[in-house]
Jmol script that loads the backbone (N, CA, C; Angstrom):
load data "model"
ATOM      1  N   UNK A   1    -113.915  98.083 -64.300  1.00  0.00           N
ATOM      2  CA  UNK A   1    -112.892  97.106 -65.014  1.00  0.00           C
ATOM      3  C   UNK A   1    -113.706  95.933 -65.711  1.00  0.00           C
ATOM      4  N   UNK A   2    -113.006  95.601 -66.735  1.00  0.00           N
ATOM      5  CA  UNK A   2    -113.868  94.715 -67.528  1.00  0.00           C
ATOM      6  C   UNK A   2    -113.242  93.355 -67.531  1.00  0.00           C
ATOM      7  N   UNK A   3    -114.196  92.300 -67.434  1.00  0.00           N
ATOM      8  CA  UNK A   3    -113.655  90.916 -67.179  1.00  0.00           C
ATOM      9  C   UNK A   3    -113.942  90.138 -68.727  1.00  0.00           C
ATOM     10  N   UNK A   4    -113.075  89.516 -69.191  1.00  0.00           N
ATOM     11  CA  UNK A   4    -113.083  88.974 -70.122  1.00  0.00           C
ATOM     12  C   UNK A   4    -113.935  87.534 -69.882  1.00  0.00           C
ATOM     13  N   UNK A   5    -114.629  87.233 -71.032  1.00  0.00           N
ATOM     14  CA  UNK A   5    -115.213  86.071 -71.078  1.00  0.00           C
ATOM     15  C   UNK A   5    -114.464  84.624 -71.135  1.00  0.00           C
ATOM     16  N   UNK A   6    -113.212  85.259 -71.913  1.00  0.00           N
ATOM     17  CA  UNK A   6    -112.406  84.092 -72.047  1.00  0.00           C
ATOM     18  C   UNK A   6    -111.438  83.500 -70.902  1.00  0.00           C
ATOM     19  N   UNK A   7    -111.434  84.547 -70.101  1.00  0.00           N
ATOM     20  CA  UNK A   7    -110.957  84.138 -68.527  1.00  0.00           C
ATOM     21  C   UNK A   7    -111.347  82.566 -68.200  1.00  0.00           C
ATOM     22  N   UNK A   8    -112.519  82.445 -67.665  1.00  0.00           N
ATOM     23  CA  UNK A   8    -112.828  80.972 -67.446  1.00  0.00           C
ATOM     24  C   UNK A   8    -112.464  79.894 -68.112  1.00  0.00           C
ATOM     25  N   UNK A   9    -112.623  80.036 -69.424  1.00  0.00           N
ATOM     26  CA  UNK A   9    -112.164  79.226 -70.374  1.00  0.00           C
ATOM     27  C   UNK A   9    -110.562  78.912 -70.288  1.00  0.00           C
ATOM     28  N   UNK A  10    -109.815  79.904 -70.433  1.00  0.00           N
ATOM     29  CA  UNK A  10    -108.388  79.616 -69.935  1.00  0.00           C
ATOM     30  C   UNK A  10    -108.096  79.164 -68.591  1.00  0.00           C
ATOM     31  N   UNK A  11    -108.822  79.259 -67.656  1.00  0.00           N
ATOM     32  CA  UNK A  11    -108.666  78.542 -66.524  1.00  0.00           C
ATOM     33  C   UNK A  11    -109.237  77.318 -66.329  1.00  0.00           C
ATOM     34  N   UNK A  12    -109.944  76.939 -67.129  1.00  0.00           N
ATOM     35  CA  UNK A  12    -110.636  75.520 -67.410  1.00  0.00           C
ATOM     36  C   UNK A  12    -109.572  74.968 -68.323  1.00  0.00           C
ATOM     37  N   UNK A  13    -108.895  75.627 -69.168  1.00  0.00           N
ATOM     38  CA  UNK A  13    -107.662  74.764 -70.146  1.00  0.00           C
ATOM     39  C   UNK A  13    -106.545  74.448 -69.445  1.00  0.00           C
ATOM     40  N   UNK A  14    -106.214  75.538 -68.516  1.00  0.00           N
ATOM     41  CA  UNK A  14    -105.032  75.238 -67.766  1.00  0.00           C
ATOM     42  C   UNK A  14    -105.321  73.895 -66.564  1.00  0.00           C
ATOM     43  N   UNK A  15    -106.325  73.886 -66.030  1.00  0.00           N
ATOM     44  CA  UNK A  15    -106.570  72.996 -65.154  1.00  0.00           C
ATOM     45  C   UNK A  15    -106.512  71.470 -65.594  1.00  0.00           C
ATOM     46  N   UNK A  16    -107.296  71.707 -67.131  1.00  0.00           N
ATOM     47  CA  UNK A  16    -107.456  70.418 -67.953  1.00  0.00           C
ATOM     48  C   UNK A  16    -105.757  69.932 -68.081  1.00  0.00           C
ATOM     49  N   UNK A  17    -105.098  70.707 -68.695  1.00  0.00           N
ATOM     50  CA  UNK A  17    -103.742  70.612 -69.015  1.00  0.00           C
ATOM     51  C   UNK A  17    -103.082  70.051 -67.885  1.00  0.00           C
ATOM     52  N   UNK A  18    -103.008  70.830 -66.533  1.00  0.00           N
ATOM     53  CA  UNK A  18    -102.436  70.075 -65.467  1.00  0.00           C
ATOM     54  C   UNK A  18    -102.735  68.640 -64.932  1.00  0.00           C
ATOM     55  N   UNK A  19    -104.313  68.371 -64.961  1.00  0.00           N
ATOM     56  CA  UNK A  19    -104.744  67.161 -64.640  1.00  0.00           C
ATOM     57  C   UNK A  19    -104.151  66.108 -65.775  1.00  0.00           C
ATOM     58  N   UNK A  20    -104.062  66.254 -66.924  1.00  0.00           N
ATOM     59  CA  UNK A  20    -103.665  65.552 -68.050  1.00  0.00           C
ATOM     60  C   UNK A  20    -101.966  65.302 -67.800  1.00  0.00           C
ATOM     61  N   UNK A  21    -101.499  66.477 -67.705  1.00  0.00           N
ATOM     62  CA  UNK A  21     -99.961  66.028 -67.112  1.00  0.00           C
ATOM     63  C   UNK A  21     -99.591  65.372 -65.910  1.00  0.00           C
ATOM     64  N   UNK A  22    -100.410  65.591 -64.911  1.00  0.00           N
ATOM     65  CA  UNK A  22    -100.276  64.674 -63.766  1.00  0.00           C
ATOM     66  C   UNK A  22    -100.750  63.386 -63.925  1.00  0.00           C
ATOM     67  N   UNK A  23    -101.912  63.149 -64.655  1.00  0.00           N
ATOM     68  CA  UNK A  23    -102.211  61.849 -64.992  1.00  0.00           C
ATOM     69  C   UNK A  23    -101.359  61.005 -65.849  1.00  0.00           C
ATOM     70  N   UNK A  24    -100.611  61.793 -66.885  1.00  0.00           N
ATOM     71  CA  UNK A  24     -99.606  61.407 -67.764  1.00  0.00           C
ATOM     72  C   UNK A  24     -98.164  60.590 -66.600  1.00  0.00           C
ATOM     73  N   UNK A  25     -97.995  61.514 -65.818  1.00  0.00           N
ATOM     74  CA  UNK A  25     -96.629  61.237 -64.784  1.00  0.00           C
ATOM     75  C   UNK A  25     -96.959  60.087 -64.189  1.00  0.00           C
ATOM     76  N   UNK A  26     -98.477  59.932 -63.839  1.00  0.00           N
ATOM     77  CA  UNK A  26     -98.920  58.799 -62.735  1.00  0.00           C
ATOM     78  C   UNK A  26     -98.685  57.334 -63.546  1.00  0.00           C
ATOM     79  N   UNK A  27     -98.931  57.553 -64.988  1.00  0.00           N
ATOM     80  CA  UNK A  27     -99.081  56.242 -65.898  1.00  0.00           C
ATOM     81  C   UNK A  27     -97.621  55.962 -66.422  1.00  0.00           C
ATOM     82  N   UNK A  28     -96.637  56.842 -66.204  1.00  0.00           N
ATOM     83  CA  UNK A  28     -95.352  56.852 -66.558  1.00  0.00           C
ATOM     84  C   UNK A  28     -94.530  56.172 -65.750  1.00  0.00           C
ATOM     85  N   UNK A  29     -95.013  56.033 -64.331  1.00  0.00           N
ATOM     86  CA  UNK A  29     -94.250  55.683 -62.998  1.00  0.00           C
ATOM     87  C   UNK A  29     -94.109  54.131 -63.102  1.00  0.00           C
ATOM     88  N   UNK A  30     -95.313  53.173 -63.507  1.00  0.00           N
ATOM     89  CA  UNK A  30     -95.053  51.895 -63.500  1.00  0.00           C
ATOM     90  C   UNK A  30     -93.947  51.608 -64.564  1.00  0.00           C
ATOM     91  N   UNK A  31     -94.118  52.154 -65.762  1.00  0.00           N
ATOM     92  CA  UNK A  31     -92.911  51.858 -66.507  1.00  0.00           C
ATOM     93  C   UNK A  31     -91.494  52.274 -66.264  1.00  0.00           C
ATOM     94  N   UNK A  32     -91.365  53.268 -65.455  1.00  0.00           N
ATOM     95  CA  UNK A  32     -90.067  53.690 -64.725  1.00  0.00           C
ATOM     96  C   UNK A  32     -89.545  52.215 -64.112  1.00  0.00           C
ATOM     97  N   UNK A  33     -90.525  51.965 -62.949  1.00  0.00           N
ATOM     98  CA  UNK A  33     -90.254  50.946 -62.352  1.00  0.00           C
ATOM     99  C   UNK A  33     -89.820  49.423 -62.988  1.00  0.00           C
ATOM    100  N   UNK A  34     -90.602  49.311 -63.987  1.00  0.00           N
ATOM    101  CA  UNK A  34     -90.117  48.192 -64.986  1.00  0.00           C
ATOM    102  C   UNK A  34     -88.909  48.261 -65.211  1.00  0.00           C
ATOM    103  N   UNK A  35     -88.420  49.338 -65.856  1.00  0.00           N
ATOM    104  CA  UNK A  35     -87.044  49.621 -66.216  1.00  0.00           C
ATOM    105  C   UNK A  35     -85.772  49.251 -65.091  1.00  0.00           C
ATOM    106  N   UNK A  36     -86.265  49.611 -64.052  1.00  0.00           N
ATOM    107  CA  UNK A  36     -85.199  49.291 -62.908  1.00  0.00           C
ATOM    108  C   UNK A  36     -85.241  47.902 -62.912  1.00  0.00           C
ATOM    109  N   UNK A  37     -86.350  47.262 -62.787  1.00  0.00           N
ATOM    110  CA  UNK A  37     -86.502  45.682 -62.710  1.00  0.00           C
ATOM    111  C   UNK A  37     -85.959  45.078 -63.704  1.00  0.00           C
ATOM    112  N   UNK A  38     -85.688  45.537 -64.707  1.00  0.00           N
ATOM    113  CA  UNK A  38     -85.098  44.941 -66.045  1.00  0.00           C
ATOM    114  C   UNK A  38     -83.347  44.852 -65.567  1.00  0.00           C
ATOM    115  N   UNK A  39     -83.174  45.989 -65.175  1.00  0.00           N
ATOM    116  CA  UNK A  39     -81.783  46.107 -64.892  1.00  0.00           C
ATOM    117  C   UNK A  39     -81.481  45.173 -63.726  1.00  0.00           C
ATOM    118  N   UNK A  40     -82.087  45.173 -62.673  1.00  0.00           N
ATOM    119  CA  UNK A  40     -81.841  44.378 -61.601  1.00  0.00           C
ATOM    120  C   UNK A  40     -81.940  43.109 -62.021  1.00  0.00           C
ATOM    121  N   UNK A  41     -83.018  42.384 -62.709  1.00  0.00           N
ATOM    122  CA  UNK A  41     -83.018  41.164 -63.322  1.00  0.00           C
ATOM    123  C   UNK A  41     -81.817  40.797 -63.861  1.00  0.00           C
ATOM    124  N   UNK A  42     -81.164  41.638 -64.810  1.00  0.00           N
ATOM    125  CA  UNK A  42     -80.116  41.024 -65.544  1.00  0.00           C
ATOM    126  C   UNK A  42     -78.992  40.947 -64.544  1.00  0.00           C
ATOM    127  N   UNK A  43     -78.716  41.571 -63.492  1.00  0.00           N
ATOM    128  CA  UNK A  43     -77.600  41.528 -62.455  1.00  0.00           C
ATOM    129  C   UNK A  43     -77.870  39.981 -61.826  1.00  0.00           C
ATOM    130  N   UNK A  44     -79.233  39.903 -61.399  1.00  0.00           N
ATOM    131  CA  UNK A  44     -79.569  38.718 -60.659  1.00  0.00           C
ATOM    132  C   UNK A  44     -79.306  37.278 -61.426  1.00  0.00           C
ATOM    133  N   UNK A  45     -79.228  37.565 -62.654  1.00  0.00           N
ATOM    134  CA  UNK A  45     -79.082  36.500 -63.753  1.00  0.00           C
ATOM    135  C   UNK A  45     -77.438  36.148 -63.495  1.00  0.00           C
ATOM    136  N   UNK A  46     -76.700  36.997 -63.350  1.00  0.00           N
ATOM    137  CA  UNK A  46     -75.408  36.750 -63.097  1.00  0.00           C
ATOM    138  C   UNK A  46     -75.133  36.181 -61.834  1.00  0.00           C
ATOM    139  N   UNK A  47     -75.985  36.754 -61.025  1.00  0.00           N
ATOM    140  CA  UNK A  47     -75.698  35.898 -59.598  1.00  0.00           C
ATOM    141  C   UNK A  47     -76.288  34.550 -59.354  1.00  0.00           C
ATOM    142  N   UNK A  48     -76.990  34.228 -60.370  1.00  0.00           N
ATOM    143  CA  UNK A  48     -77.387  32.707 -60.753  1.00  0.00           C
ATOM    144  C   UNK A  48     -78.423  32.771 -59.455  1.00  0.00           C
ATOM    145  N   UNK A  49     -79.287  33.374 -59.624  1.00  0.00           N
ATOM    146  CA  UNK A  49     -80.638  33.253 -58.655  1.00  0.00           C
ATOM    147  C   UNK A  49     -80.574  33.857 -57.213  1.00  0.00           C
ATOM    148  N   UNK A  50     -79.244  34.824 -56.962  1.00  0.00           N
ATOM    149  CA  UNK A  50     -79.308  35.316 -55.712  1.00  0.00           C
ATOM    150  C   UNK A  50     -79.860  36.720 -55.977  1.00  0.00           C
ATOM    151  N   UNK A  51     -80.416  37.117 -54.866  1.00  0.00           N
ATOM    152  CA  UNK A  51     -81.161  38.386 -54.754  1.00  0.00           C
ATOM    153  C   UNK A  51     -80.413  39.628 -54.731  1.00  0.00           C
ATOM    154  N   UNK A  52     -80.390  40.773 -55.595  1.00  0.00           N
ATOM    155  CA  UNK A  52     -79.618  41.742 -55.628  1.00  0.00           C
ATOM    156  C   UNK A  52     -79.634  42.350 -54.308  1.00  0.00           C
ATOM    157  N   UNK A  53     -78.397  42.914 -53.976  1.00  0.00           N
ATOM    158  CA  UNK A  53     -78.420  43.852 -52.649  1.00  0.00           C
ATOM    159  C   UNK A  53     -79.043  45.215 -53.182  1.00  0.00           C
ATOM    160  N   UNK A  54     -79.038  45.983 -51.955  1.00  0.00           N
ATOM    161  CA  UNK A  54     -79.535  47.381 -52.264  1.00  0.00           C
ATOM    162  C   UNK A  54     -78.440  47.915 -52.768  1.00  0.00           C
ATOM    163  N   UNK A  55     -77.366  48.013 -52.931  1.00  0.00           N
ATOM    164  CA  UNK A  55     -76.273  48.712 -53.671  1.00  0.00           C
ATOM    165  C   UNK A  55     -76.795  48.714 -55.100  1.00  0.00           C
ATOM    166  N   UNK A  56     -76.924  47.583 -55.501  1.00  0.00           N
ATOM    167  CA  UNK A  56     -77.348  47.142 -57.002  1.00  0.00           C
ATOM    168  C   UNK A  56     -78.656  47.887 -57.317  1.00  0.00           C
ATOM    169  N   UNK A  57     -79.782  47.820 -56.506  1.00  0.00           N
ATOM    170  CA  UNK A  57     -81.034  48.438 -56.560  1.00  0.00           C
ATOM    171  C   UNK A  57     -80.705  49.985 -56.934  1.00  0.00           C
ATOM    172  N   UNK A  58     -80.037  50.486 -55.873  1.00  0.00           N
ATOM    173  CA  UNK A  58     -79.668  51.846 -55.988  1.00  0.00           C
ATOM    174  C   UNK A  58     -78.737  52.103 -57.434  1.00  0.00           C
ATOM    175  N   UNK A  59     -77.814  51.451 -57.571  1.00  0.00           N
ATOM    176  CA  UNK A  59     -77.294  51.714 -59.004  1.00  0.00           C
ATOM    177  C   UNK A  59     -78.167  51.676 -60.183  1.00  0.00           C
ATOM    178  N   UNK A  60     -79.043  50.699 -60.282  1.00  0.00           N
ATOM    179  CA  UNK A  60     -80.001  50.658 -61.286  1.00  0.00           C
ATOM    180  C   UNK A  60     -80.788  52.170 -61.372  1.00  0.00           C
ATOM    181  N   UNK A  61     -81.193  52.183 -60.137  1.00  0.00           N
ATOM    182  CA  UNK A  61     -82.086  53.597 -60.176  1.00  0.00           C
ATOM    183  C   UNK A  61     -81.324  54.811 -60.840  1.00  0.00           C
ATOM    184  N   UNK A  62     -79.901  54.631 -60.333  1.00  0.00           N
ATOM    185  CA  UNK A  62     -79.275  56.109 -60.997  1.00  0.00           C
ATOM    186  C   UNK A  62     -79.002  55.752 -62.366  1.00  0.00           C
ATOM    187  N   UNK A  63     -79.126  54.588 -62.813  1.00  0.00           N
ATOM    188  CA  UNK A  63     -79.249  54.274 -64.389  1.00  0.00           C
ATOM    189  C   UNK A  63     -80.472  54.938 -65.228  1.00  0.00           C
ATOM    190  N   UNK A  64     -81.468  54.681 -64.109  1.00  0.00           N
ATOM    191  CA  UNK A  64     -82.789  55.020 -64.775  1.00  0.00           C
ATOM    192  C   UNK A  64     -82.917  56.675 -64.999  1.00  0.00           C
ATOM    193  N   UNK A  65     -82.031  57.302 -64.253  1.00  0.00           N
ATOM    194  CA  UNK A  65     -81.902  58.742 -64.541  1.00  0.00           C
ATOM    195  C   UNK A  65     -81.294  58.935 -65.564  1.00  0.00           C
ATOM    196  N   UNK A  66     -80.345  58.243 -66.311  1.00  0.00           N
ATOM    197  CA  UNK A  66     -79.865  58.245 -67.377  1.00  0.00           C
ATOM    198  C   UNK A  66     -78.164  58.537 -66.944  1.00  0.00           C
ATOM    199  N   UNK A  67     -77.896  58.574 -65.845  1.00  0.00           N
ATOM    200  CA  UNK A  67     -76.388  58.803 -65.721  1.00  0.00           C
ATOM    201  C   UNK A  67     -75.749  57.257 -65.676  1.00  0.00           C
ATOM    202  N   UNK A  68     -75.443  56.669 -67.014  1.00  0.00           N
ATOM    203  CA  UNK A  68     -74.784  55.448 -67.358  1.00  0.00           C
ATOM    204  C   UNK A  68     -73.563  55.180 -66.646  1.00  0.00           C
ATOM    205  N   UNK A  69     -72.645  55.857 -66.419  1.00  0.00           N
ATOM    206  CA  UNK A  69     -71.435  55.792 -66.007  1.00  0.00           C
ATOM    207  C   UNK A  69     -71.360  55.525 -64.505  1.00  0.00           C
ATOM    208  N   UNK A  70     -72.249  56.429 -63.757  1.00  0.00           N
ATOM    209  CA  UNK A  70     -72.497  56.154 -62.574  1.00  0.00           C
ATOM    210  C   UNK A  70     -73.120  55.000 -62.022  1.00  0.00           C
ATOM    211  N   UNK A  71     -74.145  54.531 -62.960  1.00  0.00           N
ATOM    212  CA  UNK A  71     -74.645  53.016 -62.778  1.00  0.00           C
ATOM    213  C   UNK A  71     -73.711  52.167 -62.971  1.00  0.00           C
ATOM    214  N   UNK A  72     -72.974  51.895 -64.090  1.00  0.00           N
ATOM    215  CA  UNK A  72     -71.919  50.988 -64.154  1.00  0.00           C
ATOM    216  C   UNK A  72     -71.043  51.178 -63.010  1.00  0.00           C
ATOM    217  N   UNK A  73     -70.529  52.202 -62.373  1.00  0.00           N
ATOM    218  CA  UNK A  73     -69.548  52.152 -61.460  1.00  0.00           C
ATOM    219  C   UNK A  73     -70.325  51.670 -60.039  1.00  0.00           C
ATOM    220  N   UNK A  74     -71.227  52.195 -60.107  1.00  0.00           N
ATOM    221  CA  UNK A  74     -72.214  51.487 -58.868  1.00  0.00           C
ATOM    222  C   UNK A  74     -72.363  49.898 -58.463  1.00  0.00           C
ATOM    223  N   UNK A  75     -72.605  49.456 -60.094  1.00  0.00           N
ATOM    224  CA  UNK A  75     -72.803  48.062 -60.012  1.00  0.00           C
ATOM    225  C   UNK A  75     -71.382  47.200 -60.115  1.00  0.00           C
ATOM    226  N   UNK A  76     -70.405  47.703 -60.665  1.00  0.00           N
ATOM    227  CA  UNK A  76     -69.025  47.122 -60.437  1.00  0.00           C
ATOM    228  C   UNK A  76     -68.438  47.036 -58.987  1.00  0.00           C
ATOM    229  N   UNK A  77     -68.840  48.228 -58.220  1.00  0.00           N
ATOM    230  CA  UNK A  77     -68.238  48.544 -56.844  1.00  0.00           C
ATOM    231  C   UNK A  77     -68.994  47.517 -55.943  1.00  0.00           C
ATOM    232  N   UNK A  78     -70.306  47.190 -56.440  1.00  0.00           N
ATOM    233  CA  UNK A  78     -71.111  45.877 -55.825  1.00  0.00           C
ATOM    234  C   UNK A  78     -70.730  44.382 -56.199  1.00  0.00           C
ATOM    235  N   UNK A  79     -69.886  44.418 -56.920  1.00  0.00           N
ATOM    236  CA  UNK A  79     -69.085  43.052 -57.453  1.00  0.00           C
ATOM    237  C   UNK A  79     -69.850  42.449 -58.576  1.00  0.00           C
ATOM    238  N   UNK A  80     -70.396  43.408 -59.493  1.00  0.00           N
ATOM    239  CA  UNK A  80     -71.112  42.841 -60.702  1.00  0.00           C
ATOM    240  C   UNK A  80     -69.996  42.919 -61.957  1.00  0.00           C
ATOM    241  N   UNK A  81     -69.960  41.818 -62.703  1.00  0.00           N
ATOM    242  CA  UNK A  81     -68.701  42.090 -63.690  1.00  0.00           C
ATOM    243  C   UNK A  81     -69.034  43.413 -64.670  1.00  0.00           C
ATOM    244  N   UNK A  82     -67.783  43.846 -65.375  1.00  0.00           N
ATOM    245  CA  UNK A  82     -68.223  45.199 -66.254  1.00  0.00           C
ATOM    246  C   UNK A  82     -69.186  44.712 -67.254  1.00  0.00           C
ATOM    247  N   UNK A  83     -69.102  43.630 -68.070  1.00  0.00           N
ATOM    248  CA  UNK A  83     -69.949  43.515 -69.315  1.00  0.00           C
ATOM    249  C   UNK A  83     -71.451  43.360 -68.705  1.00  0.00           C
ATOM    250  N   UNK A  84     -71.653  42.688 -67.584  1.00  0.00           N
ATOM    251  CA  UNK A  84     -73.021  42.591 -67.022  1.00  0.00           C
ATOM    252  C   UNK A  84     -73.784  43.943 -66.727  1.00  0.00           C
ATOM    253  N   UNK A  85     -72.813  44.889 -65.946  1.00  0.00           N
ATOM    254  CA  UNK A  85     -72.992  46.126 -65.541  1.00  0.00           C
ATOM    255  C   UNK A  85     -73.350  47.105 -66.720  1.00  0.00           C
ATOM    256  N   UNK A  86     -72.414  47.018 -67.762  1.00  0.00           N
ATOM    257  CA  UNK A  86     -72.959  47.659 -68.762  1.00  0.00           C
ATOM    258  C   UNK A  86     -74.029  47.717 -69.400  1.00  0.00           C
ATOM    259  N   UNK A  87     -74.434  46.364 -69.723  1.00  0.00           N
ATOM    260  CA  UNK A  87     -75.908  45.860 -70.491  1.00  0.00           C
ATOM    261  C   UNK A  87     -76.854  46.003 -69.523  1.00  0.00           C
ATOM    262  N   UNK A  88     -76.745  46.020 -68.140  1.00  0.00           N
ATOM    263  CA  UNK A  88     -77.911  46.288 -67.236  1.00  0.00           C
ATOM    264  C   UNK A  88     -78.298  47.886 -67.078  1.00  0.00           C
ATOM    265  N   UNK A  89     -77.218  48.409 -67.092  1.00  0.00           N
ATOM    266  CA  UNK A  89     -77.405  50.168 -67.143  1.00  0.00           C
ATOM    267  C   UNK A  89     -77.786  50.482 -68.373  1.00  0.00           C
ATOM    268  N   UNK A  90     -77.505  49.677 -69.621  1.00  0.00           N
ATOM    269  CA  UNK A  90     -78.157  50.140 -70.690  1.00  0.00           C
ATOM    270  C   UNK A  90     -79.611  50.031 -70.843  1.00  0.00           C
ATOM    271  N   UNK A  91     -80.130  48.975 -70.117  1.00  0.00           N
ATOM    272  CA  UNK A  91     -81.776  48.766 -70.308  1.00  0.00           C
ATOM    273  C   UNK A  91     -82.441  49.507 -69.287  1.00  0.00           C
ATOM    274  N   UNK A  92     -81.849  49.989 -68.122  1.00  0.00           N
ATOM    275  CA  UNK A  92     -82.269  51.121 -67.103  1.00  0.00           C
ATOM    276  C   UNK A  92     -83.150  52.247 -67.836  1.00  0.00           C
ATOM    277  N   UNK A  93     -82.535  52.931 -68.357  1.00  0.00           N
ATOM    278  CA  UNK A  93     -83.268  54.099 -68.928  1.00  0.00           C
ATOM    279  C   UNK A  93     -84.275  54.056 -69.960  1.00  0.00           C
ATOM    280  N   UNK A  94     -84.437  52.791 -70.429  1.00  0.00           N
ATOM    281  CA  UNK A  94     -85.406  52.404 -71.697  1.00  0.00           C
ATOM    282  C   UNK A  94     -86.708  52.417 -71.319  1.00  0.00           C
TER     283      UNK A  94
END
end "model"
wireframe off; spacefill off
backbone 0.3
color backbone group
């Protein structure tokens, strides 16, 4: 059975690609957190200095995933006005 000299090169290439992909995911995580924070901050401005409850934080996280309608529904159920909910959910996935 013959072993190709390209096999170790392919393995190294796959491992390098995997390391870059995982490193890129780690770098993207803080940016995602900032998007949720922007959504929460927008709601907290409406609350005029009050801290957003966990239900708002969860709705903003849902908005981060791209489910705009569910984000708005979650925020309005938490007592946020529709206008603020729409604009806060708009900034979540950006």
